[in-house]
C-alpha angles and dihedrals in degrees: 000000000000120000095241092057090047091050093049092048090051091051090051092047091050094050093048090049088053089054091049093048091050092050091051093053101040111062094197091067126080117264109256131200117196126198125202124266086244094055098086094043090053092044092054098038113125092221120044092357135110126072093321090057095055103026094107092047092066099038095095097035102079088209095183091058092059128089095216132022118200121201118179113211127198103209114214092323093291113076138031122220133171125229110211117193123186 
């Protein structure tokens, strides 16, 4: 992995963690679960991917107890997008 991609993914992870932290401490906001920028890449990897590859990443999250789940996706190494599930 190149250092620029790693840096950008860490900035995105940090910002999403800030959103999650804010939602945990302000009861008037929706409850948010955030997954890592590496989650989707691991989930869709041809070798070592799929559910078995990310099962432990979601064990502590209690995704079904959240109002919104955010999954950042790095599309073909060129663009970032965000999957938002309610």
